[in-house]
C-alpha positions, 0 to 999 in steps of 0.5 A: 512915053518910054524911057528910050524915047525920052532919052536924048540921042547920044552924040558920038564920034567914030575913030578908026584908021581903016576907011572901010571900017570907019564908014561902016561903023558910021553907017551902022550907027546911023541906023540905030536908035539913041545914037547920033554920029557927029564926026569920024576921025582917021587917027588919035590926033584927029579924034582929039581934035574932033572932041575939042570941036564938037564936044561929043558925049562918047568916042568909039575908039580904035586902038591901033592907029597911026600918029597917036594911037587909041590909048594915048588919045583916050588919055588925052581926052579924059584929061582935057575933055572929061565930059566925054567918055570913051568906048574902045572898039577894037579887033584886040581883046588881049591883056596888052590892049585891054588893060592899058586902054582902061587905065587911060580912062576908057569906060567901055571896051567892045570888040568889032564883033559886037552887034549894034544893040551891044554898041548902043547899050555900051554907049548909054551905059558909060553915059549913066556912069556904068561900065560898057564891057562886052561879056568876054571882057568882063570874064577876063577882068574877073579872071585877071582879078582871080589871078592876082593872088596866085601870080608870082609878083615881079620884084619891086626893082627889076634888074637891068631895066626890065619892065614888070612884064619882061620880069614876069616872062623871065620867071616863067622861063625859069619855070621851064615853060615854052613860049606857047605855054607862057602866052597861054599863062599871060593871055597874050600871043606867041609873038608878044612873048617873043618880043618880050624875050627879045627885049629882056635878052637885049637888056641883059646880054643873055643869049638863050633860055639856059642863060636866062634861068642862071640869070634869074637865080643869080639875081635872086628872082628865083629861089632854089628848091629847098632840101 
Protein backbone atom coordinates (compact mmCIF):
# COMPACT_ATOMS: atom_id res chain seq x y z
CA UNK A 1 0.00 0.00 0.00
CA UNK A 2 1.37 3.44 -0.93
CA UNK A 3 1.95 6.25 1.53
CA UNK A 4 -0.87 8.27 -0.07
CA UNK A 5 -3.28 5.37 0.35
CA UNK A 6 -2.34 4.95 4.00
CA UNK A 7 -2.67 8.64 4.78
CA UNK A 8 -6.02 9.68 6.23
CA UNK A 9 -7.87 12.35 4.25
CA UNK A 10 -7.23 15.88 5.50
CA UNK A 11 -10.40 17.43 6.90
CA UNK A 12 -10.76 20.88 5.36
CA UNK A 13 -12.97 23.95 5.82
CA UNK A 14 -13.20 26.42 2.92
CA UNK A 15 -13.66 30.12 3.75
CA UNK A 16 -14.49 32.54 0.93
CA UNK A 17 -17.10 35.30 0.79
CA UNK A 18 -17.90 34.81 -2.91
CA UNK A 19 -20.51 32.07 -3.19
CA UNK A 20 -19.58 30.95 -6.71
CA UNK A 21 -15.87 30.80 -5.84
CA UNK A 22 -16.50 29.02 -2.54
CA UNK A 23 -18.78 26.41 -4.13
CA UNK A 24 -16.29 25.92 -6.95
CA UNK A 25 -13.44 25.27 -4.53
CA UNK A 26 -15.58 22.85 -2.53
CA UNK A 27 -16.52 21.00 -5.73
CA UNK A 28 -12.89 20.83 -6.86
CA UNK A 29 -11.69 19.55 -3.50
CA UNK A 30 -14.40 16.91 -3.53
CA UNK A 31 -12.79 15.42 -6.62
CA UNK A 32 -9.28 15.31 -5.18
CA UNK A 33 -7.75 12.40 -3.29
CA UNK A 34 -6.63 13.00 0.27
CA UNK A 35 -9.13 15.79 1.00
CA UNK A 36 -12.46 15.71 2.86
CA UNK A 37 -14.41 18.98 2.95
CA UNK A 38 -16.18 19.25 6.31
CA UNK A 39 -17.57 22.78 6.05
CA UNK A 40 -17.68 26.06 4.13
CA UNK A 41 -17.80 29.60 5.50
CA UNK A 42 -18.76 32.91 3.93
CA UNK A 43 -16.61 35.14 6.15
CA UNK A 44 -13.99 35.02 8.89
CA UNK A 45 -16.48 34.95 11.76
CA UNK A 46 -18.17 31.90 10.29
CA UNK A 47 -14.80 30.27 9.66
CA UNK A 48 -13.81 30.61 13.32
CA UNK A 49 -17.20 29.24 14.41
CA UNK A 50 -16.87 26.26 12.05
CA UNK A 51 -13.40 25.47 13.36
CA UNK A 52 -14.83 25.38 16.88
CA UNK A 53 -17.63 23.06 15.76
CA UNK A 54 -15.90 20.57 13.44
CA UNK A 55 -12.18 20.87 14.37
CA UNK A 56 -10.82 20.59 10.81
CA UNK A 57 -7.19 19.85 10.09
CA UNK A 58 -6.86 22.82 7.73
CA UNK A 59 -8.78 25.95 6.75
CA UNK A 60 -8.37 27.20 3.18
CA UNK A 61 -8.73 30.90 3.93
CA UNK A 62 -9.57 33.79 1.64
CA UNK A 63 -8.24 37.16 2.86
CA UNK A 64 -10.68 39.88 1.88
CA UNK A 65 -13.98 39.03 3.55
CA UNK A 66 -16.63 41.03 5.43
CA UNK A 67 -17.12 41.16 9.22
CA UNK A 68 -13.79 39.46 9.96
CA UNK A 69 -11.10 39.32 7.31
CA UNK A 70 -8.85 36.34 6.66
CA UNK A 71 -5.86 37.70 8.58
CA UNK A 72 -7.86 38.29 11.77
CA UNK A 73 -9.65 34.94 11.39
CA UNK A 74 -6.28 33.21 10.95
CA UNK A 75 -4.92 34.90 14.08
CA UNK A 76 -7.93 33.83 16.14
CA UNK A 77 -7.88 30.26 14.87
CA UNK A 78 -4.17 29.81 15.55
CA UNK A 79 -4.55 31.19 19.09
CA UNK A 80 -7.81 29.49 20.04
CA UNK A 81 -7.56 26.27 18.02
CA UNK A 82 -3.85 25.54 17.44
CA UNK A 83 -4.62 22.05 16.16
CA UNK A 84 -6.02 23.60 12.98
CA UNK A 85 -3.60 24.90 10.34
CA UNK A 86 -4.40 27.69 7.88
CA UNK A 87 -3.53 27.83 4.19
CA UNK A 88 -4.38 31.14 2.54
CA UNK A 89 -6.05 30.80 -0.87
CA UNK A 90 -6.47 34.27 -2.33
CA UNK A 91 -6.31 36.39 -5.45
CA UNK A 92 -3.70 38.68 -3.90
CA UNK A 93 0.05 38.09 -3.76
CA UNK A 94 1.23 41.60 -2.80
CA UNK A 95 3.37 42.17 0.30
CA UNK A 96 0.55 43.81 2.24
CA UNK A 97 -1.54 40.65 1.90
CA UNK A 98 1.23 38.05 2.16
CA UNK A 99 3.23 39.15 5.19
CA UNK A 100 0.35 39.97 7.59
CA UNK A 101 -1.20 36.57 6.79
CA UNK A 102 2.04 34.73 7.53
CA UNK A 103 2.58 36.82 10.67
CA UNK A 104 -0.93 35.86 11.82
CA UNK A 105 0.04 32.19 11.68
CA UNK A 106 -0.81 30.94 8.19
CA UNK A 107 1.52 28.08 7.25
CA UNK A 108 0.61 28.07 3.58
CA UNK A 109 -0.13 30.69 0.95
CA UNK A 110 -1.53 30.00 -2.51
CA UNK A 111 -3.08 32.19 -5.16
CA UNK A 112 -6.35 31.17 -6.78
CA UNK A 113 -4.67 30.13 -9.99
CA UNK A 114 -3.25 27.14 -8.09
CA UNK A 115 -4.22 23.76 -9.49
CA UNK A 116 -5.84 20.97 -7.53
CA UNK A 117 -2.60 19.04 -7.05
CA UNK A 118 -0.90 22.16 -5.69
CA UNK A 119 -3.70 22.68 -3.17
CA UNK A 120 -3.50 19.06 -2.00
CA UNK A 121 0.27 19.31 -1.72
CA UNK A 122 0.04 22.51 0.35
CA UNK A 123 -2.58 21.04 2.68
CA UNK A 124 -0.53 17.93 3.40
CA UNK A 125 2.69 19.93 3.66
CA UNK A 126 1.35 22.07 6.50
CA UNK A 127 -0.01 18.98 8.25
CA UNK A 128 3.50 17.50 8.05
CA UNK A 129 4.98 20.59 9.67
CA UNK A 130 6.29 22.13 6.45
CA UNK A 131 5.27 25.35 4.70
CA UNK A 132 2.73 25.12 1.91
CA UNK A 133 3.82 27.96 -0.35
CA UNK A 134 3.42 28.37 -4.07
CA UNK A 135 6.68 28.81 -6.04
CA UNK A 136 5.90 32.49 -6.68
CA UNK A 137 5.38 33.13 -2.98
CA UNK A 138 8.62 31.34 -2.11
CA UNK A 139 10.44 33.58 -4.58
CA UNK A 140 8.87 36.68 -3.04
CA UNK A 141 9.97 35.65 0.45
CA UNK A 142 13.53 35.10 -0.77
CA UNK A 143 13.49 38.49 -2.52
CA UNK A 144 12.25 40.14 0.66
CA UNK A 145 15.06 38.55 2.65
CA UNK A 146 17.57 39.75 0.07
CA UNK A 147 16.16 43.28 0.27
CA UNK A 148 16.42 43.43 4.05
CA UNK A 149 20.10 44.32 4.02
CA UNK A 150 19.80 46.99 1.34
CA UNK A 151 16.50 48.70 2.10
CA UNK A 152 16.86 51.80 4.32
CA UNK A 153 15.37 51.10 7.73
CA UNK A 154 12.63 53.35 9.06
CA UNK A 155 13.59 55.24 12.21
CA UNK A 156 12.63 53.48 15.46
CA UNK A 157 10.19 56.27 16.33
CA UNK A 158 8.56 57.69 13.25
CA UNK A 159 7.32 61.30 13.63
CA UNK A 160 3.69 62.38 13.79
CA UNK A 161 2.38 58.86 14.21
CA UNK A 162 3.53 57.67 10.80
CA UNK A 163 3.59 53.91 10.35
CA UNK A 164 6.79 52.17 9.26
CA UNK A 165 5.39 51.74 5.73
CA UNK A 166 4.29 55.41 5.52
CA UNK A 167 7.76 56.47 6.62
CA UNK A 168 9.27 54.17 4.02
CA UNK A 169 7.11 55.77 1.32
CA UNK A 170 8.18 59.22 2.57
CA UNK A 171 11.85 58.28 2.25
CA UNK A 172 11.29 57.09 -1.30
CA UNK A 173 9.50 60.35 -2.15
CA UNK A 174 12.57 62.14 -0.79
CA UNK A 175 14.68 60.04 -3.19
CA UNK A 176 12.64 61.50 -6.03
CA UNK A 177 10.74 58.33 -6.96
CA UNK A 178 7.34 58.52 -8.66
CA UNK A 179 4.31 56.64 -7.35
CA UNK A 180 4.85 53.93 -9.98
CA UNK A 181 8.53 53.60 -9.05
CA UNK A 182 7.66 53.42 -5.34
CA UNK A 183 5.12 50.71 -6.10
CA UNK A 184 7.72 48.66 -7.99
CA UNK A 185 10.29 49.14 -5.22
CA UNK A 186 7.85 48.00 -2.52
CA UNK A 187 6.03 45.43 -4.69
CA UNK A 188 2.63 47.03 -4.13
CA UNK A 189 0.11 48.66 -6.44
CA UNK A 190 0.15 52.34 -7.35
CA UNK A 191 -3.25 52.67 -5.64
CA UNK A 192 -1.72 51.36 -2.41
CA UNK A 193 1.13 53.88 -2.71
CA UNK A 194 -1.41 56.70 -3.15
CA UNK A 195 -3.24 55.55 -0.02
CA UNK A 196 -0.02 55.66 2.01
CA UNK A 197 0.80 59.12 0.65
CA UNK A 198 -2.68 60.43 1.48
CA UNK A 199 -2.36 59.03 4.99
CA UNK A 200 1.07 60.51 5.64
CA UNK A 201 0.00 63.89 4.20
CA UNK A 202 -3.06 63.89 6.49
CA UNK A 203 -0.96 63.07 9.56
CA UNK A 204 1.75 65.63 8.85
CA UNK A 205 -0.31 68.43 7.28
CA UNK A 206 1.78 68.30 4.11
CA UNK A 207 0.29 69.55 0.85
CA UNK A 208 2.63 68.25 -1.86
CA UNK A 209 5.76 66.22 -2.56
CA UNK A 210 8.07 69.23 -2.29
CA UNK A 211 6.87 69.81 1.25
CA UNK A 212 7.29 66.10 1.92
CA UNK A 213 10.95 66.26 0.89
CA UNK A 214 11.58 69.28 3.15
CA UNK A 215 9.77 67.50 5.97
CA UNK A 216 11.92 64.37 5.59
CA UNK A 217 15.10 66.46 5.80
CA UNK A 218 13.76 68.61 8.62
CA UNK A 219 12.91 65.57 10.73
CA UNK A 220 16.35 64.07 10.17
CA UNK A 221 14.95 61.12 8.23
CA UNK A 222 17.20 61.96 5.29
CA UNK A 223 20.68 63.43 5.50
CA UNK A 224 21.84 66.07 3.01
CA UNK A 225 24.53 64.79 0.63
CA UNK A 226 28.07 65.35 1.89
CA UNK A 227 30.28 68.10 0.46
